[in-house]
C-alpha positions as CSV (number, residue, x, y, z in Angstrom):
1,X,-77.0,-67.0,-34.8
2,X,-79.9,-64.6,-35.1
3,X,-83.5,-65.9,-35.4
4,X,-83.5,-65.4,-39.2
5,X,-80.5,-67.7,-39.7
6,X,-81.9,-70.1,-37.2
7,X,-85.1,-70.4,-39.2
8,X,-83.2,-70.9,-42.4
9,X,-81.0,-73.6,-40.8
10,X,-84.0,-75.5,-39.3
11,X,-84.7,-77.8,-42.3
12,X,-81.0,-78.9,-42.3
13,X,-81.0,-79.6,-38.6
14,X,-84.2,-81.6,-38.9
15,X,-82.6,-83.6,-41.8
16,X,-79.6,-84.4,-39.7
17,X,-81.7,-85.4,-36.7
18,X,-83.8,-87.8,-38.9
19,X,-80.8,-89.3,-40.6
20,X,-79.0,-90.0,-37.3
21,X,-81.7,-91.3,-34.8
22,X,-78.8,-92.9,-32.9
23,X,-77.6,-89.4,-31.8
24,X,-79.2,-87.2,-29.1
25,X,-79.1,-83.6,-30.4
26,X,-78.5,-81.0,-27.8
27,X,-78.9,-77.3,-28.8
28,X,-76.7,-74.8,-27.0
29,X,-78.1,-71.3,-27.5
30,X,-78.6,-68.0,-25.7
31,X,-81.6,-67.6,-23.4
32,X,-83.2,-65.3,-25.9
33,X,-83.4,-68.2,-28.5
34,X,-84.7,-71.0,-26.2
35,X,-88.3,-70.5,-27.1
36,X,-87.5,-71.0,-30.8
37,X,-85.2,-74.1,-30.4
38,X,-87.4,-75.9,-27.9
39,X,-90.1,-76.2,-30.5
40,X,-87.8,-78.3,-32.7
41,X,-85.6,-80.1,-30.2
42,X,-86.2,-81.8,-26.8
43,X,-82.8,-80.9,-25.2
44,X,-82.0,-77.2,-25.3
45,X,-79.2,-75.8,-23.0
46,X,-79.2,-72.1,-22.5
47,X,-76.8,-69.5,-21.4
48,X,-76.8,-65.8,-20.6
49,X,-76.4,-63.7,-23.7
50,X,-73.4,-61.9,-22.2
51,X,-71.6,-65.1,-20.9
52,X,-67.9,-65.4,-21.9
53,X,-66.6,-68.5,-23.7
54,X,-64.7,-69.4,-20.4
55,X,-67.8,-69.2,-18.3
56,X,-69.7,-71.3,-20.9
57,X,-67.0,-73.9,-21.0
58,X,-67.1,-74.1,-17.2
59,X,-70.9,-74.4,-17.2
60,X,-71.1,-77.2,-19.7
61,X,-67.9,-79.1,-18.6
62,X,-69.9,-81.9,-17.0
63,X,-71.5,-83.1,-20.2
64,X,-70.3,-85.7,-22.6
65,X,-70.4,-84.4,-26.1
66,X,-69.0,-86.4,-29.0
67,X,-69.7,-84.0,-31.9
68,X,-70.7,-80.4,-32.4
69,X,-72.2,-78.7,-35.4
70,X,-71.0,-75.1,-35.3
71,X,-72.3,-72.7,-37.8
72,X,-70.7,-69.4,-36.8
73,X,-67.8,-68.0,-34.8
74,X,-69.5,-67.3,-31.5
75,X,-69.0,-67.5,-27.7
76,X,-70.6,-71.0,-27.8
77,X,-68.3,-72.1,-30.6
78,X,-65.3,-70.9,-28.6
79,X,-66.6,-72.7,-25.5
80,X,-67.0,-76.0,-27.4
81,X,-63.5,-75.7,-28.6
82,X,-62.2,-75.1,-25.1
83,X,-64.2,-78.1,-23.9
84,X,-62.3,-80.2,-26.4
85,X,-65.3,-81.7,-28.1
86,X,-63.6,-84.4,-30.2
87,X,-65.5,-83.6,-33.5
88,X,-66.4,-80.0,-34.3
89,X,-68.0,-79.7,-37.8
90,X,-68.8,-76.5,-39.5
91,X,-68.3,-74.2,-42.5
92,X,-64.7,-73.7,-43.6
93,X,-64.8,-69.9,-43.4
94,X,-62.1,-67.6,-41.9
95,X,-62.4,-67.2,-38.2
96,X,-64.6,-70.3,-37.7
97,X,-62.2,-72.9,-39.3
98,X,-59.7,-72.5,-36.5
99,X,-62.3,-73.7,-34.0
100,X,-63.2,-76.8,-36.1
101,X,-61.7,-80.3,-36.3
102,X,-63.7,-81.0,-39.6
103,X,-64.2,-77.9,-41.6
104,X,-66.6,-78.4,-44.6
105,X,-66.2,-76.4,-47.8
106,X,-69.5,-75.7,-49.5
107,X,-69.4,-75.0,-53.2
108,X,-72.2,-73.0,-54.6
109,X,-73.2,-73.1,-58.3
110,X,-72.4,-70.0,-60.4
111,X,-75.3,-67.9,-61.4
112,X,-77.9,-66.0,-59.4
113,X,-77.3,-65.6,-55.7
114,X,-78.8,-68.7,-54.1
115,X,-81.2,-68.5,-51.1
116,X,-79.5,-68.6,-47.7
117,X,-81.3,-71.9,-46.8
118,X,-79.4,-73.6,-49.7
119,X,-76.1,-73.2,-47.8
120,X,-77.5,-75.1,-44.8
121,X,-79.1,-77.8,-47.0
122,X,-75.8,-78.3,-48.8
123,X,-74.1,-78.8,-45.3
124,X,-76.7,-81.5,-44.5
125,X,-75.9,-83.2,-47.8
126,X,-72.2,-83.1,-47.0
127,X,-73.0,-84.9,-43.8
128,X,-74.8,-87.6,-45.9
129,X,-78.3,-86.5,-44.9
130,X,-81.2,-86.0,-47.3
131,X,-82.5,-82.5,-46.5
132,X,-85.0,-82.4,-49.4
133,X,-87.8,-84.4,-47.6
134,X,-91.1,-82.5,-47.1
135,X,-91.1,-83.1,-43.3
136,X,-88.0,-81.1,-42.9
137,X,-89.9,-78.0,-44.1
138,X,-93.2,-78.6,-42.3
139,X,-94.2,-75.9,-39.9
140,X,-94.0,-76.7,-36.2
141,X,-97.2,-77.6,-34.3
142,X,-99.4,-74.5,-33.6
143,X,-99.2,-73.4,-30.0
144,X,-102.2,-74.1,-27.7
145,X,-101.7,-70.8,-25.9
146,X,-100.6,-67.4,-27.2
147,X,-98.1,-65.0,-25.7
148,X,-99.6,-61.9,-24.1
149,X,-97.7,-59.7,-26.6
150,X,-100.3,-60.8,-29.2
151,X,-103.0,-58.8,-27.5
152,X,-104.1,-55.4,-28.7
153,X,-103.3,-52.2,-26.8
154,X,-106.9,-51.7,-25.9
155,X,-107.0,-55.1,-24.2
156,X,-109.6,-56.6,-26.5
157,X,-107.3,-59.5,-27.5
158,X,-107.0,-61.3,-30.8
159,X,-109.2,-64.3,-29.9
160,X,-108.1,-67.9,-30.5
161,X,-106.2,-67.3,-33.7
162,X,-107.6,-70.5,-35.2
163,X,-105.9,-71.4,-38.5
164,X,-108.1,-71.9,-41.5
165,X,-107.3,-74.1,-44.5
166,X,-106.2,-71.3,-46.9
167,X,-103.9,-69.6,-44.4
168,X,-106.3,-66.9,-43.4
169,X,-106.8,-66.4,-39.7
170,X,-110.0,-65.8,-37.9
171,X,-110.3,-63.5,-34.8
172,X,-112.9,-62.9,-32.3
173,X,-114.0,-59.2,-32.5
174,X,-116.0,-57.5,-29.8
175,X,-119.5,-56.3,-30.7
176,X,-121.8,-53.9,-28.9
177,X,-123.7,-56.5,-26.8
178,X,-120.4,-57.8,-25.4
179,X,-120.4,-61.2,-27.2
180,X,-117.6,-61.9,-29.6
181,X,-118.3,-62.4,-33.2
182,X,-116.0,-64.5,-35.4
183,X,-115.3,-63.2,-38.9
184,X,-112.7,-64.0,-41.5
185,X,-110.1,-61.5,-42.2
186,X,-109.2,-60.6,-45.8
187,X,-105.9,-62.0,-47.1
188,X,-102.8,-59.9,-46.6
189,X,-102.4,-59.4,-50.3
190,X,-105.8,-59.0,-51.9
191,X,-106.0,-59.6,-55.6
192,X,-106.7,-56.5,-57.6
193,X,-109.8,-56.6,-59.7
194,X,-109.1,-56.3,-63.4
195,X,-110.4,-53.1,-65.1
196,X,-112.3,-53.4,-68.3
């Protein structure tokens, strides 16, 4: 699952976690996705992006897993099938359905093409969870430190990146005397002034 799909599926995952507090969710993902999933879930198990389903099954063979929510045909999905996880739930789509014990068919309404997040929300509904709660869509907590990649090429940095109420960010900008000055950046999409 790429990062875009992971973002779209997050509200549904949160709804399932909230509806079933008796379960301990464990996310199985490639190392490249650990930083994303660890923001949302406490237990994240990672594997090398190039690991085979057989190697994954051997690596996770010691765990006791009762259910698995599988969203796509992947190496991890094949490993969970090899492990013999008793309940493997997912979309009833060709290729994936053969790895599942409980395929779920999602029916979409006719009309305009629905947003991709709708597919995951409907899956949560099929699992008797209410995905339409506001907390399922809330942004994760802001990080206290920022990754070095957010620095400028000149090494001046982007400051603290404090969030402001209207979604505009403030940055510390260097000035001639060497002290930073904080100023508010304009919104990304500035409103055009009407001509008279």
